[in-house]
Each structure stands twice: as structure tokens, then as C-alpha cells.
N, C-alpha and C positions, 0 to 999 in steps of 0.2 A: 589603481585601486586595489588594495590588499585587505583581506578580511580574515579573521580567525576561522579555524575549522568548524567551531560550533556555530558561528554566524553563517557560514556556507550552508550548513545543514538546515538552518532556519529558512534561509532564502530559497533553497531548493524545495523544501517542503511546501512553502508558500506557492512557489511556481507550479508545482505538480497539482496541488489541490485546486488552485485557481483554474488551471487548464482543464482539469477533470470536470469541475462543475460547469465551466463555460461550454465544453463539448457536450456534456449531457443535456444541458438546457437547449442547445442548438439542435440536438438529435430528436427532441420531443419525446424521448423515452420516459417512462414512468420510473423514477428512481428515488432512493432514500440514502442519505449519506450521514455518517456519524463517526465517532471514534470509540475506543474501548480502553478503559483504565480500571484497574482494581486497587483496593487499599494496599494490597501486597506489592504493587508496583508493576504488575503485568500490563502491557499496553499494545495496542495496534493503532497505528496512526489514522487509518481510514477503514471504516466498515461501509461497504457499498452493497446496496441491494438493487438489482435490476431484473425485472421480469421474472421474479421468483428465484433468482440465483443470488447467493451471498458470497461476497469477496472480502477477505481480510488482507489489508495491504500495509506493509511497513516501508517507510521511505528512508533511504540511506544515501549519503553522498560518497561513501567510500567503503573502507574496510568494515567488516562485521564478522561476527562469529556465530556459531550455531546457537549459542545462548541467546543471541538477539532475536531468535525465532520463537522464543518461549511465549511471547504475548499473542502471537498468531495461534499457537496451539492452545493456549489458555482460553481464547475466545471461542474456538471450535468446541472445546469441552464445555464451556459455559452455555452455549446455545443448544448443545446436544445433537448436532447434525454436522455432516461433512460440509466444509466450505472450501472454496478455491483460495489458496494462500499465495501471496506474492510479496517479493521484495523488489521495489523499483529503485533504480540507480540513474544517475545522469547519463551514463553510457556503459559500454562493456559488452561482453559476450554472454548471451543467455545460458543459464545452467539450472540444474535442479539439485537441491539439497533436501533429502527425505522427500516430502511431498510439497515442497515450497518452490515455486518458480522464481528465479532471480533473473531480471531482465531490465533493459533500459525502459524508461517511462514511456517513450513513444511506442515501443513494441506492445506494451500493455494496452495503450489506447487503441491500437490496431486490433489487438486480440479481442477487446471488448466491442469492437465495431463502432467506435465513436470518434 
């Protein structure tokens, strides 16, 4: 089975969001999940609110650049408070660019304790 890179991105995004929602429901934590998009094109794939904390998450399957982080910063500016920002990947080594944590999706799930 071969699929294009854009299809891989859609499949991974679906996998991550499905796993996130399923784990949150099982945890019985109070949560709210949405996304963020502006008319100008800024976006964050997942906005997650858990127990008073807000997380902005971008989902990527591979390469990305610093400009891909613009939607996370736009969201933080929009709500007017500091949020924890993440880029989740299928795998790889955790790292930080500016104040954005880049890590495998399973690591984020552990970090969120779900």
C-alpha cells in the first residue's frame, strides 16, 4: 500500500486526534477540544483545554519549517495568554524551537498524563 505524502498527513492527523479524544474520554478529565483558523490562513490543528491549561498543537508527518509554527503563535496572540505549544510527529527525537516542543505523539500523550 503506497500513498502520497499529503494522504499520509491526513491519515496521521486522523490517528492522532482519534487517539487523543479516546484517551481523554477514558481518563474522565474535563476537556474541550477544537481547532483554530483565521481568514489570513493561520491555523493550529488542535486546541486542547484541560483543567485550566490550554495547549496548541500542530500535527506533522515529516519536515516542517519555523514558518509552520506561525499558527501556534497566532493563536497565543489571539487569546492573549501564554499557552503550551507543541508539534507532534509520528516519531523522532524531542526538541524545542523557540518555545514550541516538537515530539512524537506518544510522548505528548504521556506528558499530558492521558
